[in-house]
N, C-alpha and C positions, 0 to 999 in steps of 0.2 A: 138434241135432245128429244123423248119420246112425245107426240102428242095426247091428246086425249081422244079419246074413239070418234070419230065422226058418224053422222048417222051414215054416210057412205061406206065407214069403216063396217060399221054393225051390220049393215046388206052383206057387204061380202062374206063377212063370218059367218053371216047364217046361211049362205049359198056353200061354203067351204067344207064348214064348221058342224053346222047345225047353231041350234037357239041357245045359244051362248048368251049370257048377257055381259055387261062390263062387270057386275060386280064378282061373279066368277072368274072372271081375269083380271081378278084387282091385283094382283102379285106375281102377273107374266106380262113378262115385254113381249108388245105385237108387232110385228111390223107387217103391214096388212098391204095386200096388193092382189092382182088380177097379172096372170092365173093360178098364183100361190100365195102362200101368206108362212110366216114364220114365228114361232110362238114359244117362248122361253121361260120355263119357271127358275123366278129369284129364289126370293125369302117365304114363298111357301109354295105350295102344289095352286093347280088350275084346279078347281073346284066344278067345272064343267067334267074333266078328265075323270073326276070320282066318280061322277055319277054313274051308279048301276047300270048294265046295258043301256049305255047310250051308243049310238052310232054318229057317223058321219056323212052326208054326201056326198065329200071327197076321198081322194085318196089321200092316205098317211103317211108319211113317213117318218120314223125317230130313228133320228142321229143319239146313240146315248154316249154319256161321259161315266155313268159309274154300273154298279150292279145292282143295283136297290129296287131298280124299277121293275115293278111286276105289272103284268097288264092280263087281267083273266078273262077269258072266253073259251067258250063250248067247256066249260069243265073245267080247263085247264089254265093253268099261270107259267107265261112264258114271261123268263127274265131278260132285260138287256144285259149286254156286256160292253165294256168299255169300247168307244171305234168303231161297232159295229152299227146298221141300222136295221129297222125291223118294220117291215110292210103290213100294213092294214089295209084292207080293200072297204070300198064305200059300203055302208049300211048293215055292214058288222056289229054287233052287236060284244062289248066289251065294256071293261072298267080298268081305272088305275088302282092300285092296292092307295093304302094310306102308309105313309111310313113316318119316321121321328125325323127326318132331314129332307127338306126340300130337295126333287127328284133334278135328275142334272143330265138334260137332254135339249135338243134343238127339235121341235117337231116341225115338220112338211108337211102343210095340206094344201091339196091340188083341185082345182076345179076338175071336177070328172069328165067333162066333156072334150075338155080339152086336152088332158092326160091320154085318156082311149084313143083321140083324135091322133097323137102323136105314137101311142103304140101300136098303133095302124099301120107306121111305115116298116115295123119291123115284122119280116117276114112269119118267122113261129116264136111262140114265148107260150112259158110252161102255163098254166091257167091258175097253178096254186102258188107263183112266182110270189104274188103280193097279199098270200092268205098267212101274214102272221109269220115268215119267214125271215130269217135275219141272213145278211147278206154284209160282205164287206165292199165298203165304198170305194170309186176312183180316188187316189190324193187330190184331188183339185174340188172335190166335195169342200171343205171346211174351207178353202180360198175363194169359193164363188156365194159360199153363205157369207161370209164375212163382207164381199165386195156390195153382195145384196142388200145386206144389212148397215153398212155404211151411205150408202146412196139414198135409203129410205130416210137415213136420218137427216140427212144434208138438204133434202127436200128441197132442190135447185131445179130451174126449169129443165125441160126434159125429163122429169124423174120417172113421169109413168112410163115412157116409153123404152129409158132404160130399165126398168125394173121387169117390165114385160121381156126383155130380151135375155137378161141373167136368167128369168124363170127359164125359159126357153133350154138354157145350158144347164140348169141345174135339172130339170125334168128329164132329161135324154141322159145324162150322166147317171140319173137312179136306174132308168130301163136299162142302161148298157149295164151296169152295175150288176143288178138283179136278174136280168138275164142271162149273163156269166159271160159277157162277150169281151171284157175286157181281160186283161193280163198281168198281174199285180207282181211287182220286183218284190225280192229279199227285203228290201227295206221296208215292207209292212210291218214286219216283228218291232223294228226300231220305233218305228210312227206307235204301234201298239201302247210301246214303255211311255213316249212322249205323252200320250192321252192318259197313262197313269197319271204322269205327274201331274197334267195340268186337274185330273179329278183329285190331285190332291190339295189343288192349287184351292180349290172350290170347299174342299171342306174344311182347309185351314186357313183360310185369308185373315182371319182376325186376330192372327198368331204372327210373329216375328221368322219370318223364312230367308234363309238365304239360298245362292243357287248351288249352294255344295246340298243343302239339303236337298232338293228335288233333284237334283245327279243324281242320290244315291237311291232316291224312291225308284227313279228308271234305270237303274244299274250302269250309268253311263256315266263318264269321265268328267268333269265339271267342262272343261272348254269344248270337248265334243260335243255334250248335253246345250249346251247356250247356241252352239252352230245350229243343231238340230230342229230346238224349238223356236228359233227365228223363223226359221227356213217352214219350218209346219204353220205357225202361228202368223208370221208378219211382224212379231215383237218380240224383244226381251224376255225372261221370266219375270222380272222384276216389273216391267211394264206393263205384262198381262197381269199380274197380281195387283198394281195399280187401279186397271180398268174391270176388273173381277170387283174390289172394294169401290170403287164410283158407281160400277152397276149396283151393287146391293144397298150403296148410301140413299141413290135416285129412290128406289123403290119404300125403304123407311122413310125418307122426306115426305113422300106422296101417302104414307099412309098418317100421317100427323101425328104420332105418339111419341114421340121422340124430341129431344132437343138436337138443335146441329152439334153441341158440344157431344151429348150422349149417341149420336148418328155417327159421330169422328173416330168413338173409343171403340163403339162396337164393330165397328168395320175394318180394324184394324191402327186407325192414323195414331202417331202420337201425340199430336196436337191438334187443337182446332184449326191454328194457323196452317199447316201441313196439309190438313184436310180441305181448307178453299182454296190452296193453290192446288192441288193437282184437281179438285172440280172445275175450279175455273177451264185451267188448261185443257181438260176432255170435256168439258161441256159448251162451255166459252160464256158462263157466268158465274156468280158467286154462288154459294147453297142457299145463301138467305134471298135473293133475286131468282134462284129457280124458283122457290118456297112461294114468291110473290105471283110468278107468274103461274103457277099450277091453282091460281086461287080463282 
């Protein structure tokens, strides 16, 4: 379960992201650590990201899951592609375009000094490699990010050391992919189709969906789709859908403008009891207990 941002979290965010306030991050899932942090817009955009010509002290990498996110810089607009990463170098003025739906991406923001120390281990690199250039990440990146988020949420002993180690792996995976030092198998095309289905899940999470519906979106037979989906995400399609719904429900509960029943229906659950069962299974507490914890 996501914690309130602590003073230490805010200090790290200021070093990596800039002078973002908790209010600007209200609708963003934050996984704050050293040397990198992850930020995922949920039911609304990151207000700091919309601020015109803002900059980040650290290196930013946007792993996109939709085609709708536009980043304005140098008088041009760079649009995301599902499954691709957009690199943004430090101190580069830019801002996101406002859109009707919440953007679908994971922002990976890395301490500048630490990142450049890792980059220095590579004999050659293109100086333009991190100037709003898009590249295909290694297949391991999704798994690494998921593991990082799970460890962050677990809040167990040794957490900081493990997050730092995972952060190191994520950084080198990004550097190698950005510099073209890795080879990509033909299965990349299939991965992009899986991410198309993931985007569809995020766009239609409140609707009644079946594996056949998602397989049709990806253009893959249902049995093969289910195997590939689990290999890519670590979850079955319907398990992943429940996780999205619970993630959205947590944001709505924290906003405090809806009842638990209303949140359940908005997030695609047929009944409040089913919502409560799924919520408890994923978060360890009931929705009502979660609200008390947040107070």
